[in-house]
C-alpha positions, 0 to 999 in steps of 0.5 A: 088152509082152513081148520075144521074141528070135529067134536065127538063127545064120547062116553064108554064108546070104545066099540065105535070110536076107532072106526069113527075116527078112521072114517073122519080121517078119510073125509075131504073138504076142499081147502080145509083140514079136519081135526077131531076133538074127542070129549071123553065124558068120564069113560071107564073103558078104552075110549080115550086111549083108542082116540089118542092112538088115532091122533085125536085131541082128547079132552077128558072130563074127570067124571061123567057130566052129561052130553050137554057139558061135553058139547060145551067143552068141545065148543070151547076147545075148538074155539081155543084151538083156532077152528075156523068152523066146527062140526059135531056128531055123536060117537055111536056111528048113528050118523055118517061122517062122510056127510061132513062136507055137506054139513059144513058147506052152508057155513063155509059158504057164508050162508049160515052160522049154524046148520042142523043135519036133518035125518028126516029131510030125505026120509029116515029109515029104522027109527023106533016109533016112540023115538020118531014121535019124541023127535017130532014132538020136540021139533014142533015145540022148537018151531013154535018157540023160535017161529023157524021152519025145521024138521029135526031139532034133536039131531046129533050132527051139527055145524057152527061158524067160529062166531056161533061156537064162540057165543053158544051157551048150553045151560043144561049139562044133561043135554044140549039139543033144544037149548043150544038151538034156542040160544043161538037163534035168539042171538040172531044166528041164521041156520040151515038144514041139510039132509044126512044119513042115519042108522040105528046104533049097534053098540052101547046104550043110548042115554035117552030114556023115559026120563028125558022129557022130565029133565029137558022140558025144564031146561027148555022153559028156562032157556025160552023165558029167561030175561036177556041181558045183552051187550053188543059184541066188541067192534074189535071182534070180527063177526059176520053174522047175518041176523034174523029180522028179530035181531036185524039192528045189532049183533048181541051176546050175553055178558060173561057170568062174572059181569052180570048183575048179582042180587044184593044181599041186604044183610051185608049192605051197611047203607039204605038201598032205596033211592036218595030222597030230596033234602027237603023231603028228608027234612020233613021225615026226619024224627024230632 
């Protein structure tokens, strides 16, 4: 039986986390077992306690780090726990956990490594006008940057193959939505969109405010234009990525941070850093 990890980042969601986990427990995916992982991002209420009572695997952050950091922790934990596939959804009940089977189907069928649950494919109802405008604007930006067709780049419901979850890098603690998609598509992941249901949250408060564009756009810029240092995936590590035309020859990922070249501090360098000269050239330039 395959193991599907269901990542739920949560910050002060005691009003909804119990119902969400109860509904996840009632979801059935043929041949698979769903195991929820709740990343408690510094909650000050009973979110973690309620999640543990429901049998979820709770991974705490000592303080609030942001939803981007919480998703990063959840993906890493899912891979460490041996998940065959990963689903992700917000804890505020804006998304329906009953849509998880539809969400993970392209991954389980081997058609995609990354799936976006689109609120707009079947028509979204009740979304506030400014949120609708913001969603369309950021999605258009992703379409232009990735040259891929999508309708909902900000969705809070996604699915990953094990390989995509393992190679995902989220450079922004505050948010993950755009930079995660840019990262995975640049690495050659194929993706699909599937329609999911949506409703306005009834409890708590969204972290999105008027500051959102000012904090997200610089991260999009860094992810889009950062130079890639790519290394082939180990041949001993199984990978079934179906790559895009831009990455059709090999599958790559960035090396670990500790293996990336670091800038040289010339104050600590006891020897010249310029290329060695030919002996004849050195003799001509040697002072008399």
